TORKOL-851313 format. One record per residue (C-alpha): residue number from 1; residue in one letter; chain; y, z, x. Coordinates in Angstrom, 3 decimals. Layout:
// residues N
pt k=NUM | r=A | c=A | py=Y | pz=Z | px=X
...
END
This chain:
// residues 313
pt k=1 | r=M | c=A | py=76.206 | pz=5.932 | px=9.040
pt k=2 | r=I | c=A | py=77.581 | pz=3.680 | px=11.558
pt k=3 | r=C | c=A | py=76.189 | pz=2.458 | px=15.135
pt k=4 | r=I | c=A | py=78.227 | pz=3.994 | px=17.525
pt k=5 | r=N | c=A | py=78.619 | pz=1.199 | px=19.665
pt k=6 | r=C | c=A | py=80.015 | pz=-1.497 | px=17.438
pt k=7 | r=C | c=A | py=80.189 | pz=0.246 | px=14.258
pt k=8 | r=R | c=A | py=78.315 | pz=-1.761 | px=12.201
pt k=9 | r=E | c=A | py=76.935 | pz=0.082 | px=9.052
pt k=10 | r=V | c=A | py=73.041 | pz=0.735 | px=9.136
pt k=11 | r=D | c=A | py=70.710 | pz=2.265 | px=7.071
pt k=12 | r=C | c=A | py=69.363 | pz=5.253 | px=8.696
pt k=13 | r=L | c=A | py=69.522 | pz=6.703 | px=12.278
pt k=14 | r=Y | c=A | py=65.636 | pz=6.543 | px=13.279
pt k=15 | r=V | c=A | py=62.057 | pz=6.554 | px=12.115
pt k=16 | r=E | c=A | py=60.059 | pz=9.607 | px=11.522
pt k=17 | r=Y | c=A | py=56.258 | pz=9.563 | px=11.787
pt k=18 | r=S | c=A | py=53.912 | pz=11.766 | px=10.494
pt k=19 | r=N | c=A | py=53.459 | pz=13.575 | px=13.622
pt k=20 | r=N | c=A | py=57.323 | pz=14.414 | px=13.865
pt k=21 | r=R | c=A | py=58.025 | pz=12.278 | px=16.360
pt k=22 | r=I | c=A | py=61.128 | pz=9.912 | px=15.675
pt k=23 | r=R | c=A | py=62.316 | pz=6.836 | px=17.081
pt k=24 | r=L | c=A | py=65.899 | pz=5.916 | px=17.179
pt k=25 | r=T | c=A | py=66.864 | pz=2.465 | px=15.561
pt k=26 | r=D | c=A | py=68.184 | pz=-0.010 | px=17.539
pt k=27 | r=C | c=A | py=71.430 | pz=-2.398 | px=15.997
pt k=28 | r=T | c=A | py=70.640 | pz=-5.650 | px=15.425
pt k=29 | r=E | c=A | py=74.202 | pz=-7.033 | px=15.588
pt k=30 | r=C | c=A | py=74.922 | pz=-4.955 | px=19.322
pt k=31 | r=E | c=A | py=71.365 | pz=-4.761 | px=20.245
pt k=32 | r=E | c=A | py=71.465 | pz=-0.928 | px=21.459
pt k=33 | r=V | c=A | py=70.635 | pz=2.073 | px=20.394
pt k=34 | r=V | c=A | py=72.435 | pz=3.302 | px=16.717
pt k=35 | r=D | c=A | py=72.929 | pz=6.742 | px=17.532
pt k=36 | r=R | c=A | py=71.790 | pz=7.998 | px=20.878
pt k=37 | r=Y | c=A | py=73.191 | pz=11.645 | px=20.194
pt k=38 | r=V | c=A | py=70.936 | pz=12.567 | px=17.673
pt k=39 | r=E | c=A | py=68.340 | pz=13.287 | px=20.718
pt k=40 | r=I | c=A | py=71.007 | pz=14.603 | px=22.821
pt k=41 | r=D | c=A | py=71.709 | pz=18.645 | px=23.501
pt k=42 | r=N | c=A | py=74.868 | pz=20.054 | px=21.318
pt k=43 | r=I | c=A | py=76.017 | pz=21.462 | px=25.316
pt k=44 | r=L | c=A | py=76.708 | pz=17.440 | px=26.148
pt k=45 | r=L | c=A | py=77.562 | pz=16.717 | px=23.171
pt k=46 | r=F | c=A | py=80.471 | pz=19.088 | px=23.620
pt k=47 | r=I | c=A | py=81.411 | pz=18.012 | px=27.023
pt k=48 | r=D | c=A | py=81.876 | pz=14.376 | px=26.147
pt k=49 | r=L | c=A | py=84.151 | pz=15.596 | px=23.314
pt k=50 | r=L | c=A | py=86.153 | pz=17.125 | px=25.731
pt k=51 | r=L | c=A | py=85.868 | pz=13.869 | px=27.903
pt k=52 | r=L | c=A | py=86.893 | pz=11.893 | px=24.453
pt k=53 | r=K | c=A | py=83.809 | pz=9.637 | px=24.644
pt k=54 | r=P | c=A | py=83.957 | pz=7.476 | px=21.534
pt k=55 | r=G | c=A | py=79.963 | pz=7.526 | px=20.536
pt k=56 | r=A | c=A | py=80.459 | pz=11.281 | px=20.551
pt k=57 | r=Y | c=A | py=83.073 | pz=11.429 | px=18.060
pt k=58 | r=R | c=A | py=81.449 | pz=8.643 | px=16.362
pt k=59 | r=H | c=A | py=78.365 | pz=10.249 | px=16.172
pt k=60 | r=L | c=A | py=80.086 | pz=13.763 | px=14.507
pt k=61 | r=V | c=A | py=82.262 | pz=12.441 | px=11.986
pt k=62 | r=Y | c=A | py=80.440 | pz=9.879 | px=10.677
pt k=63 | r=N | c=A | py=76.326 | pz=10.090 | px=11.342
pt k=64 | r=S | c=A | py=76.370 | pz=13.852 | px=11.374
pt k=65 | r=L | c=A | py=78.815 | pz=14.805 | px=8.916
pt k=66 | r=E | c=A | py=77.132 | pz=11.773 | px=5.869
pt k=67 | r=L | c=A | py=73.779 | pz=13.209 | px=7.067
pt k=68 | r=E | c=A | py=74.837 | pz=16.650 | px=6.015
pt k=69 | r=L | c=A | py=77.317 | pz=16.371 | px=3.040
pt k=70 | r=S | c=A | py=74.572 | pz=13.850 | px=1.686
pt k=71 | r=K | c=A | py=72.241 | pz=17.203 | px=1.238
pt k=72 | r=Y | c=A | py=74.780 | pz=18.106 | px=-1.649
pt k=73 | r=P | c=A | py=75.800 | pz=17.067 | px=-4.905
pt k=74 | r=D | c=A | py=79.426 | pz=15.726 | px=-5.164
pt k=75 | r=R | c=A | py=81.880 | pz=17.090 | px=-7.727
pt k=76 | r=G | c=A | py=81.015 | pz=14.129 | px=-10.410
pt k=77 | r=S | c=A | py=77.654 | pz=15.946 | px=-10.249
pt k=78 | r=Y | c=A | py=78.450 | pz=18.789 | px=-10.913
pt k=79 | r=E | c=A | py=80.955 | pz=18.269 | px=-13.305
pt k=80 | r=E | c=A | py=78.625 | pz=16.237 | px=-15.476
pt k=81 | r=H | c=A | py=75.686 | pz=18.521 | px=-15.249
pt k=82 | r=Y | c=A | py=78.305 | pz=21.419 | px=-16.110
pt k=83 | r=H | c=A | py=79.312 | pz=19.814 | px=-19.411
pt k=84 | r=R | c=A | py=75.306 | pz=18.467 | px=-20.199
pt k=85 | r=R | c=A | py=74.392 | pz=22.429 | px=-20.053
pt k=86 | r=S | c=A | py=77.920 | pz=22.811 | px=-22.387
pt k=87 | r=S | c=A | py=76.844 | pz=20.848 | px=-24.997
pt k=88 | r=K | c=A | py=73.579 | pz=21.366 | px=-24.792
pt k=89 | r=L | c=A | py=73.890 | pz=25.146 | px=-25.507
pt k=90 | r=E | c=A | py=76.828 | pz=24.701 | px=-27.846
pt k=91 | r=V | c=A | py=79.103 | pz=26.963 | px=-26.000
pt k=92 | r=K | c=A | py=81.995 | pz=28.334 | px=-28.123
pt k=93 | r=G | c=A | py=84.630 | pz=30.463 | px=-28.443
pt k=94 | r=P | c=A | py=84.910 | pz=33.330 | px=-25.513
pt k=95 | r=F | c=A | py=81.574 | pz=32.417 | px=-23.990
pt k=96 | r=I | c=A | py=83.005 | pz=28.559 | px=-23.020
pt k=97 | r=W | c=A | py=85.251 | pz=30.695 | px=-20.567
pt k=98 | r=H | c=A | py=82.510 | pz=32.833 | px=-19.009
pt k=99 | r=S | c=A | py=80.168 | pz=29.839 | px=-18.927
pt k=100 | r=W | c=A | py=83.625 | pz=28.212 | px=-16.987
pt k=101 | r=F | c=A | py=83.886 | pz=30.976 | px=-14.845
pt k=102 | r=S | c=A | py=80.484 | pz=30.962 | px=-13.975
pt k=103 | r=F | c=A | py=80.503 | pz=27.421 | px=-12.931
pt k=104 | r=Q | c=A | py=83.343 | pz=27.706 | px=-11.062
pt k=105 | r=L | c=A | py=82.209 | pz=30.686 | px=-9.087
pt k=106 | r=H | c=A | py=78.648 | pz=28.705 | px=-8.717
pt k=107 | r=R | c=A | py=80.644 | pz=25.494 | px=-7.686
pt k=108 | r=L | c=A | py=82.873 | pz=27.561 | px=-4.948
pt k=109 | r=K | c=A | py=80.177 | pz=29.243 | px=-2.981
pt k=110 | r=D | c=A | py=78.621 | pz=25.361 | px=-2.791
pt k=111 | r=W | c=A | py=81.139 | pz=24.753 | px=-1.036
pt k=112 | r=F | c=A | py=81.524 | pz=27.007 | px=1.378
pt k=113 | r=V | c=A | py=78.136 | pz=26.211 | px=2.039
pt k=114 | r=K | c=A | py=78.342 | pz=22.370 | px=2.023
pt k=115 | r=F | c=A | py=81.453 | pz=22.748 | px=4.179
pt k=116 | r=D | c=A | py=80.287 | pz=25.161 | px=6.311
pt k=117 | r=Q | c=A | py=80.220 | pz=23.573 | px=9.742
pt k=118 | r=L | c=A | py=83.797 | pz=22.255 | px=9.621
pt k=119 | r=N | c=A | py=84.981 | pz=26.138 | px=7.866
pt k=120 | r=R | c=A | py=83.601 | pz=27.500 | px=11.115
pt k=121 | r=I | c=A | py=85.362 | pz=24.970 | px=13.256
pt k=122 | r=W | c=A | py=88.621 | pz=25.449 | px=11.449
pt k=123 | r=V | c=A | py=88.381 | pz=29.259 | px=12.151
pt k=124 | r=L | c=A | py=87.592 | pz=29.218 | px=15.632
pt k=125 | r=I | c=A | py=90.502 | pz=27.095 | px=16.263
pt k=126 | r=T | c=A | py=93.131 | pz=28.465 | px=13.913
pt k=127 | r=A | c=A | py=92.384 | pz=32.009 | px=15.379
pt k=128 | r=F | c=A | py=93.315 | pz=30.449 | px=19.269
pt k=129 | r=E | c=A | py=96.470 | pz=28.471 | px=17.688
pt k=130 | r=V | c=A | py=97.530 | pz=31.418 | px=16.032
pt k=131 | r=Y | c=A | py=97.916 | pz=33.092 | px=19.386
pt k=132 | r=L | c=A | py=99.279 | pz=30.487 | px=21.366
pt k=133 | r=T | c=A | py=101.888 | pz=30.236 | px=18.526
pt k=134 | r=W | c=A | py=102.483 | pz=33.755 | px=17.837
pt k=135 | r=V | c=A | py=103.058 | pz=34.327 | px=22.201
pt k=136 | r=S | c=A | py=105.279 | pz=30.692 | px=22.341
pt k=137 | r=E | c=A | py=107.451 | pz=31.913 | px=19.814
pt k=138 | r=E | c=A | py=108.025 | pz=35.424 | px=20.864
pt k=139 | r=R | c=A | py=108.995 | pz=34.155 | px=24.278
pt k=140 | r=K | c=A | py=111.248 | pz=31.512 | px=22.994
pt k=141 | r=F | c=A | py=112.736 | pz=34.220 | px=20.919
pt k=142 | r=H | c=A | py=113.609 | pz=37.074 | px=23.965
pt k=143 | r=Q | c=A | py=114.739 | pz=33.889 | px=25.912
pt k=144 | r=T | c=A | py=117.652 | pz=32.605 | px=23.686
pt k=145 | r=R | c=A | py=117.599 | pz=35.063 | px=20.886
pt k=146 | r=S | c=A | py=119.246 | pz=32.841 | px=18.216
pt k=147 | r=N | c=A | py=116.270 | pz=32.264 | px=16.090
pt k=148 | r=E | c=A | py=117.369 | pz=33.893 | px=12.684
pt k=149 | r=L | c=A | py=113.943 | pz=33.436 | px=11.484
pt k=150 | r=M | c=A | py=111.499 | pz=34.137 | px=14.153
pt k=151 | r=R | c=A | py=114.201 | pz=37.615 | px=14.552
pt k=152 | r=Q | c=A | py=112.770 | pz=38.444 | px=10.666
pt k=153 | r=I | c=A | py=109.124 | pz=37.193 | px=12.057
pt k=154 | r=L | c=A | py=109.416 | pz=39.727 | px=15.018
pt k=155 | r=S | c=A | py=110.262 | pz=42.188 | px=12.793
pt k=156 | r=K | c=A | py=107.751 | pz=43.171 | px=11.372
pt k=157 | r=S | c=A | py=104.606 | pz=44.763 | px=12.091
pt k=158 | r=A | c=A | py=101.959 | pz=43.111 | px=14.370
pt k=159 | r=L | c=A | py=99.929 | pz=42.559 | px=10.807
pt k=160 | r=G | c=A | py=102.682 | pz=41.154 | px=9.567
pt k=161 | r=Q | c=A | py=103.588 | pz=38.700 | px=12.327
pt k=162 | r=Y | c=A | py=100.019 | pz=37.665 | px=12.613
pt k=163 | r=L | c=A | py=100.337 | pz=36.790 | px=8.989
pt k=164 | r=C | c=A | py=103.220 | pz=34.917 | px=9.230
pt k=165 | r=F | c=A | py=102.154 | pz=32.612 | px=12.121
pt k=166 | r=A | c=A | py=98.479 | pz=32.514 | px=10.586
pt k=167 | r=V | c=A | py=100.496 | pz=31.156 | px=7.742
pt k=168 | r=Y | c=A | py=102.440 | pz=28.392 | px=9.630
pt k=169 | r=C | c=A | py=99.209 | pz=27.443 | px=11.470
pt k=170 | r=V | c=A | py=97.477 | pz=26.850 | px=8.341
pt k=171 | r=L | c=A | py=100.629 | pz=24.412 | px=6.585
pt k=172 | r=D | c=A | py=100.734 | pz=22.796 | px=10.073
pt k=173 | r=F | c=A | py=97.215 | pz=21.351 | px=9.816
pt k=174 | r=V | c=A | py=97.305 | pz=20.862 | px=6.232
pt k=175 | r=V | c=A | py=99.937 | pz=18.761 | px=6.582
pt k=176 | r=L | c=A | py=98.941 | pz=17.016 | px=9.195
pt k=177 | r=N | c=A | py=95.756 | pz=16.516 | px=7.503
pt k=178 | r=N | c=A | py=97.071 | pz=14.990 | px=4.391
pt k=179 | r=V | c=A | py=99.676 | pz=13.029 | px=5.871
pt k=180 | r=A | c=A | py=97.285 | pz=11.215 | px=7.997
pt k=181 | r=H | c=A | py=94.699 | pz=10.547 | px=5.414
pt k=182 | r=Y | c=A | py=97.818 | pz=9.123 | px=3.231
pt k=183 | r=L | c=A | py=98.576 | pz=6.717 | px=5.330
pt k=184 | r=L | c=A | py=95.800 | pz=5.470 | px=6.788
pt k=185 | r=V | c=A | py=94.318 | pz=5.024 | px=3.197
pt k=186 | r=K | c=A | py=97.997 | pz=3.345 | px=1.453
pt k=187 | r=I | c=A | py=99.511 | pz=2.034 | px=4.528
pt k=188 | r=Y | c=A | py=96.439 | pz=0.551 | px=6.790
pt k=189 | r=K | c=A | py=94.385 | pz=-0.339 | px=3.842
pt k=190 | r=W | c=A | py=91.503 | pz=2.231 | px=6.091
pt k=191 | r=G | c=A | py=88.491 | pz=3.932 | px=4.747
pt k=192 | r=H | c=A | py=88.094 | pz=1.204 | px=1.809
pt k=193 | r=K | c=A | py=84.393 | pz=1.095 | px=2.663
pt k=194 | r=V | c=A | py=84.071 | pz=4.718 | px=4.379
pt k=195 | r=K | c=A | py=82.170 | pz=6.993 | px=2.484
pt k=196 | r=Y | c=A | py=83.577 | pz=10.653 | px=2.885
pt k=197 | r=A | c=A | py=86.723 | pz=8.851 | px=4.309
pt k=198 | r=K | c=A | py=89.045 | pz=12.157 | px=3.740
pt k=199 | r=Y | c=A | py=86.477 | pz=14.765 | px=5.332
pt k=200 | r=V | c=A | py=86.062 | pz=11.745 | px=8.331
pt k=201 | r=V | c=A | py=90.047 | pz=12.646 | px=9.288
pt k=202 | r=S | c=A | py=89.560 | pz=16.079 | px=8.211
pt k=203 | r=Y | c=A | py=86.745 | pz=16.622 | px=11.080
pt k=204 | r=T | c=A | py=88.344 | pz=14.056 | px=13.626
pt k=205 | r=I | c=A | py=91.606 | pz=16.120 | px=13.953
pt k=206 | r=L | c=A | py=89.635 | pz=19.341 | px=13.605
pt k=207 | r=L | c=A | py=87.573 | pz=18.043 | px=17.068
pt k=208 | r=S | c=A | py=90.130 | pz=16.715 | px=18.476
pt k=209 | r=Y | c=A | py=92.181 | pz=20.246 | px=18.381
pt k=210 | r=G | c=A | py=89.285 | pz=21.220 | px=20.716
pt k=211 | r=A | c=A | py=91.672 | pz=21.085 | px=23.627
pt k=212 | r=K | c=A | py=93.190 | pz=24.231 | px=22.126
pt k=213 | r=I | c=A | py=90.764 | pz=26.017 | px=23.453
pt k=214 | r=Y | c=A | py=91.245 | pz=25.232 | px=26.834
pt k=215 | r=P | c=A | py=93.087 | pz=28.930 | px=27.355
pt k=216 | r=I | c=A | py=89.290 | pz=30.335 | px=27.205
pt k=217 | r=L | c=A | py=88.671 | pz=28.416 | px=30.411
pt k=218 | r=M | c=A | py=91.727 | pz=30.086 | px=32.001
pt k=219 | r=L | c=A | py=90.859 | pz=33.256 | px=31.904
pt k=220 | r=I | c=A | py=91.364 | pz=34.668 | px=35.612
pt k=221 | r=W | c=A | py=94.587 | pz=32.920 | px=35.564
pt k=222 | r=P | c=A | py=97.821 | pz=34.069 | px=33.397
pt k=223 | r=Y | c=A | py=98.487 | pz=31.306 | px=30.654
pt k=224 | r=D | c=A | py=100.389 | pz=32.721 | px=27.963
pt k=225 | r=S | c=A | py=103.790 | pz=31.301 | px=29.433
pt k=226 | r=L | c=A | py=105.758 | pz=28.808 | px=27.657
pt k=227 | r=L | c=A | py=105.105 | pz=25.803 | px=30.950
pt k=228 | r=T | c=A | py=101.538 | pz=26.439 | px=29.601
pt k=229 | r=S | c=A | py=101.840 | pz=26.374 | px=26.200
pt k=230 | r=S | c=A | py=103.625 | pz=23.304 | px=26.199
pt k=231 | r=I | c=A | py=101.243 | pz=21.384 | px=28.156
pt k=232 | r=I | c=A | py=98.194 | pz=22.274 | px=25.836
pt k=233 | r=K | c=A | py=100.268 | pz=20.997 | px=22.891
pt k=234 | r=I | c=A | py=101.282 | pz=17.807 | px=24.070
pt k=235 | r=V | c=A | py=97.375 | pz=17.757 | px=24.975
pt k=236 | r=A | c=A | py=95.989 | pz=18.091 | px=21.827
pt k=237 | r=N | c=A | py=98.684 | pz=15.906 | px=20.416
pt k=238 | r=V | c=A | py=97.044 | pz=13.208 | px=22.649
pt k=239 | r=Y | c=A | py=93.699 | pz=13.450 | px=21.762
pt k=240 | r=I | c=A | py=94.604 | pz=13.806 | px=18.300
pt k=241 | r=I | c=A | py=96.223 | pz=10.318 | px=18.692
pt k=242 | r=E | c=A | py=92.683 | pz=8.967 | px=20.509
pt k=243 | r=A | c=A | py=90.541 | pz=10.313 | px=18.244
pt k=244 | r=L | c=A | py=92.450 | pz=8.807 | px=15.857
pt k=245 | r=K | c=A | py=91.865 | pz=5.474 | px=17.996
pt k=246 | r=I | c=A | py=88.571 | pz=5.269 | px=18.258
pt k=247 | r=V | c=A | py=87.150 | pz=6.721 | px=14.647
pt k=248 | r=T | c=A | py=89.898 | pz=4.307 | px=12.395
pt k=249 | r=N | c=A | py=89.487 | pz=1.440 | px=15.185
pt k=250 | r=Q | c=A | py=93.243 | pz=0.952 | px=14.924
pt k=251 | r=S | c=A | py=95.456 | pz=-0.342 | px=17.665
pt k=252 | r=Y | c=A | py=97.514 | pz=2.285 | px=19.916
pt k=253 | r=I | c=A | py=100.568 | pz=1.201 | px=18.231
pt k=254 | r=D | c=A | py=99.401 | pz=1.945 | px=14.548
pt k=255 | r=V | c=A | py=98.664 | pz=5.395 | px=15.998
pt k=256 | r=M | c=A | py=101.170 | pz=5.670 | px=17.641
pt k=257 | r=I | c=A | py=103.557 | pz=4.663 | px=14.458
pt k=258 | r=L | c=A | py=101.062 | pz=6.745 | px=12.175
pt k=259 | r=F | c=A | py=101.830 | pz=9.641 | px=14.458
pt k=260 | r=L | c=A | py=105.412 | pz=9.789 | px=14.771
pt k=261 | r=F | c=A | py=105.873 | pz=10.050 | px=10.769
pt k=262 | r=V | c=A | py=103.231 | pz=12.687 | px=10.955
pt k=263 | r=F | c=A | py=105.408 | pz=14.990 | px=13.352
pt k=264 | r=L | c=A | py=108.217 | pz=14.252 | px=10.728
pt k=265 | r=A | c=A | py=106.658 | pz=15.454 | px=7.958
pt k=266 | r=R | c=A | py=105.603 | pz=18.564 | px=9.883
pt k=267 | r=S | c=A | py=108.850 | pz=19.221 | px=11.894
pt k=268 | r=L | c=A | py=110.401 | pz=18.825 | px=8.037
pt k=269 | r=T | c=A | py=107.965 | pz=20.478 | px=5.790
pt k=270 | r=V | c=A | py=106.405 | pz=23.559 | px=7.418
pt k=271 | r=K | c=A | py=109.213 | pz=25.623 | px=8.885
pt k=272 | r=P | c=A | py=111.184 | pz=25.286 | px=5.135
pt k=273 | r=L | c=A | py=108.062 | pz=26.168 | px=3.490
pt k=274 | r=L | c=A | py=107.464 | pz=29.349 | px=6.373
pt k=275 | r=S | c=A | py=111.147 | pz=30.071 | px=5.529
pt k=276 | r=L | c=A | py=109.977 | pz=30.479 | px=1.787
pt k=277 | r=V | c=A | py=107.382 | pz=32.639 | px=2.241
pt k=278 | r=V | c=A | py=109.143 | pz=35.123 | px=5.022
pt k=279 | r=T | c=A | py=112.335 | pz=35.451 | px=2.798
pt k=280 | r=H | c=A | py=109.964 | pz=35.570 | px=-0.304
pt k=281 | r=G | c=A | py=110.930 | pz=32.680 | px=-2.567
pt k=282 | r=N | c=A | py=115.010 | pz=33.498 | px=-1.341
pt k=283 | r=F | c=A | py=115.779 | pz=30.058 | px=-1.323
pt k=284 | r=P | c=A | py=119.701 | pz=30.777 | px=-0.495
pt k=285 | r=L | c=A | py=118.477 | pz=32.881 | px=3.053
pt k=286 | r=C | c=A | py=115.725 | pz=30.412 | px=3.387
pt k=287 | r=W | c=A | py=118.520 | pz=27.796 | px=3.999
pt k=288 | r=Q | c=A | py=120.341 | pz=29.160 | px=5.763
pt k=289 | r=Y | c=A | py=117.498 | pz=30.053 | px=7.599
pt k=290 | r=T | c=A | py=116.058 | pz=26.301 | px=7.593
pt k=291 | r=K | c=A | py=119.621 | pz=24.795 | px=8.683
pt k=292 | r=A | c=A | py=119.915 | pz=27.350 | px=11.619
pt k=293 | r=E | c=A | py=116.370 | pz=25.728 | px=12.745
pt k=294 | r=Y | c=A | py=117.359 | pz=22.185 | px=12.705
pt k=295 | r=H | c=A | py=120.693 | pz=22.631 | px=14.343
pt k=296 | r=Q | c=A | py=118.366 | pz=24.380 | px=17.415
pt k=297 | r=I | c=A | py=116.556 | pz=21.521 | px=17.308
pt k=298 | r=L | c=A | py=118.935 | pz=18.875 | px=17.887
pt k=299 | r=Q | c=A | py=121.132 | pz=21.289 | px=19.933
pt k=300 | r=N | c=A | py=117.877 | pz=20.990 | px=22.597
pt k=301 | r=L | c=A | py=117.723 | pz=17.285 | px=22.005
pt k=302 | r=L | c=A | py=121.463 | pz=15.932 | px=21.964
pt k=303 | r=P | c=A | py=124.659 | pz=17.262 | px=24.527
pt k=304 | r=S | c=A | py=126.301 | pz=19.519 | px=23.246
pt k=305 | r=T | c=A | py=129.615 | pz=17.643 | px=23.212
pt k=306 | r=Y | c=A | py=128.191 | pz=16.174 | px=20.017
pt k=307 | r=L | c=A | py=127.169 | pz=19.591 | px=18.257
pt k=308 | r=K | c=A | py=129.600 | pz=22.199 | px=17.076
pt k=309 | r=K | c=A | py=128.548 | pz=25.490 | px=16.476
pt k=310 | r=P | c=A | py=127.142 | pz=26.757 | px=13.111
pt k=311 | r=N | c=A | py=130.479 | pz=29.104 | px=12.904
pt k=312 | r=Q | c=A | py=132.691 | pz=26.401 | px=14.498
pt k=313 | r=P | c=A | py=135.494 | pz=24.750 | px=12.338
END
């Protein structure tokens, strides 16, 4: 846990008395209240998140997350308990597989309970992102009709299309989360003293993705246009950059460089993986779709005089 003002580590956020009253702890470094959001309503906290208040982000991704996760045992405790129980009962033969399977089911159930809050936020934001991606890609295809991968996806049933775009959004978030965490830990040497560092990065990205729920405030206006979808994507990327800067205390230049590498990783991996799923593992067809996709991107970025069409000698 940290002070949301100066980021100094603290032992507790408040002192609880016998009459169920609490007294917020003061920071010895900056002499401010360590975390005033302990007593603030969730609606006001949500507004401060949308306004990119540093204290709101630090309260959720450091203090609130650590308090919630500390209620449950970590992975090492689970494995130690399993080995101790197996050796005590002397489980042998086919019963050891039954014991191992029961243990994994129990651990999976506890994982869903432990990360219930994060999973709820992720499902909500992914649902919005799938819809926006679906609308955006469909409109772009109807304008150009040159994307063979989208032609293959949009020829499927409504459920098939939804599943394809859901796979795309999930892959995009997984690549974004893992690449950002890897670069922060390995390149920027961040997180060595941060408890639950990986979950801090994931939670930060999830909260910054909150910009993608803006369309719910625009129900009285048509928002399913390419321009609006593009603006929402840009705003969401700005939120990610600002949120990572707030949480990691890195400079804007470092965060921008990190985001550039993350953008390149997403561009080079997500669409090829989606092509592999759509083609059911047909590598030649997957390579054809991927090559056409990147040619289309280059055609949009560079003057047409520098590029030739795929069938042009």
